[in-house]
C-alpha positions as CSV (number, residue, x, y, z in Angstrom):
1,M,0.2,-0.1,-0.5
2,V,0.7,3.3,-0.3
3,N,0.2,6.8,1.5
4,M,0.3,10.7,0.0
5,Q,-0.4,13.2,0.4
6,T,-0.7,16.7,-2.1
7,G,-1.2,19.9,-1.8
8,H,-2.7,22.1,-5.4
9,G,-0.5,21.6,-8.2
10,S,2.3,19.6,-5.9
11,P,4.4,17.6,-7.3
12,V,4.0,13.5,-5.3
13,T,7.0,11.5,-4.6
14,L,6.0,7.7,-4.0
15,Y,7.4,5.3,-1.8
16,N,7.1,1.9,-0.4
17,T,7.4,0.4,2.9
18,A,11.2,0.2,3.1
19,D,11.0,4.3,2.7
20,Q,12.4,3.5,-1.5
21,E,11.4,5.9,-4.5
22,I,8.7,4.0,-6.4
23,G,7.5,5.2,-10.1
24,T,10.9,5.8,-11.8
25,V,11.8,4.7,-15.3
26,A,13.9,1.8,-13.2
27,D,10.6,0.7,-11.1
28,P,7.0,2.0,-12.9
29,I,3.7,2.5,-11.4
30,N,0.9,0.2,-12.9
31,V,-2.1,1.7,-12.2
32,E,-5.5,-0.5,-12.0
33,G,-8.7,0.8,-10.4
34,N,-10.2,3.7,-9.4
35,L,-8.4,6.8,-8.1
36,V,-10.7,9.2,-6.1
37,V,-9.4,12.7,-4.4
38,T,-10.7,14.6,-2.0
39,P,-9.4,18.7,-2.2
40,A,-9.3,20.3,1.4
41,T,-11.7,22.6,2.0
42,S,-12.0,24.6,3.9
43,T,-14.7,26.1,6.6
44,A,-13.5,29.0,8.2
45,I,-12.1,31.9,6.8
46,A,-11.0,34.4,8.4
47,T,-9.9,38.3,7.5
48,S,-8.0,41.2,9.2
49,Q,-6.2,44.4,7.9
50,I,-3.0,45.4,8.8
51,T,-0.5,48.6,9.2
52,V,3.3,47.2,7.6
53,S,5.3,50.0,8.2
54,A,9.6,50.2,8.8
55,T,9.4,47.3,11.8
56,E,8.5,44.2,10.8
57,V,4.6,42.7,12.0
58,L,2.8,39.4,12.0
59,L,0.8,39.0,9.1
60,L,0.0,34.9,9.5
61,A,0.4,33.4,12.8
62,V,1.5,29.7,12.3
63,S,-1.4,27.1,11.7
64,A,-1.6,23.7,10.9
65,T,-5.3,23.9,10.0
66,R,-4.2,26.5,7.0
67,D,-5.8,25.7,4.0
68,G,-4.7,28.6,2.3
69,A,-4.5,33.1,2.6
70,T,-4.0,35.7,0.5
71,I,-1.4,38.5,1.6
72,S,-2.8,41.8,-0.3
73,N,-1.6,45.1,-1.3
74,G,-3.7,46.1,-3.2
75,I,-6.2,49.1,-1.0
76,A,-7.4,51.7,-1.6
77,G,-4.4,54.0,-1.2
78,A,-1.1,51.4,-1.9
79,S,1.5,53.8,-3.1
80,Q,4.9,51.5,-2.5
81,T,5.8,47.7,-1.8
82,I,5.8,45.7,0.7
83,Y,8.2,42.6,1.8
84,I,7.1,39.4,2.7
85,G,9.6,37.1,5.2
86,N,9.8,34.7,7.7
87,T,11.0,36.6,11.3
88,G,13.6,38.8,10.3
89,V,12.7,40.4,6.9
90,T,13.8,43.6,5.7
91,T,12.8,44.8,3.3
92,A,16.7,44.1,1.3
93,T,15.5,40.0,1.5
94,G,11.7,39.9,1.7
95,F,10.0,38.7,-1.2
96,P,8.1,42.3,-2.6
97,I,4.5,42.7,-3.5
98,P,4.0,46.0,-5.5
99,P,0.6,47.7,-4.5
100,G,-2.3,46.6,-6.2
101,S,-0.6,43.0,-6.3
102,A,-1.3,39.7,-3.9
103,Y,0.5,36.3,-2.7
104,N,-1.5,33.5,-2.0
105,I,-1.1,30.1,0.3
106,D,-2.6,27.7,-2.2
107,S,-3.7,25.2,0.0
108,P,-1.6,23.1,2.5
109,N,2.2,24.1,0.6
110,Y,3.3,26.1,3.8
111,T,1.7,26.6,7.4
112,G,3.8,28.4,8.8
113,A,4.3,32.5,9.9
114,I,4.5,34.8,7.6
115,Y,5.7,38.6,8.3
116,G,6.0,42.1,6.3
117,I,8.0,44.5,6.5
118,A,7.8,47.8,4.1
119,V,9.5,51.7,4.3
120,S,6.7,53.1,6.0
121,G,3.1,52.3,6.9
122,Q,1.2,50.3,4.0
123,L,-2.4,48.9,4.6
124,V,-2.6,45.6,3.5
125,G,-5.4,43.7,3.9
126,V,-5.1,39.1,5.2
127,I,-7.4,36.3,4.4
128,S,-6.4,32.7,5.8
129,L,-8.6,29.5,4.7
130,T,-9.1,27.2,8.1
């Protein structure tokens, strides 16, 4: 029996019970029967608007039950890029989200914390699905 879990659009590597990779050219997989895929479904939604400034701020807390999230730098009046990353993020090391743009986290690829920073005060929207 092979057990596996995958997120939306994520590649899958299969292993047998001896922890050896299967489904390779040398060890192909033959499939018979039906494959049933049950996508993750969210039952709760949380939204917030957070001011990101020159000091890092927590945008998304760690959540093992998070099914997806979006960080939007598109709130009316957005005029500067925000930067996201781990704790310690800076405007030089963070992932940039320009004004009018958003960053999506597909389910459940990342459930860790995300911090944000900007040159000065910038309001961003955050939505999280659980």
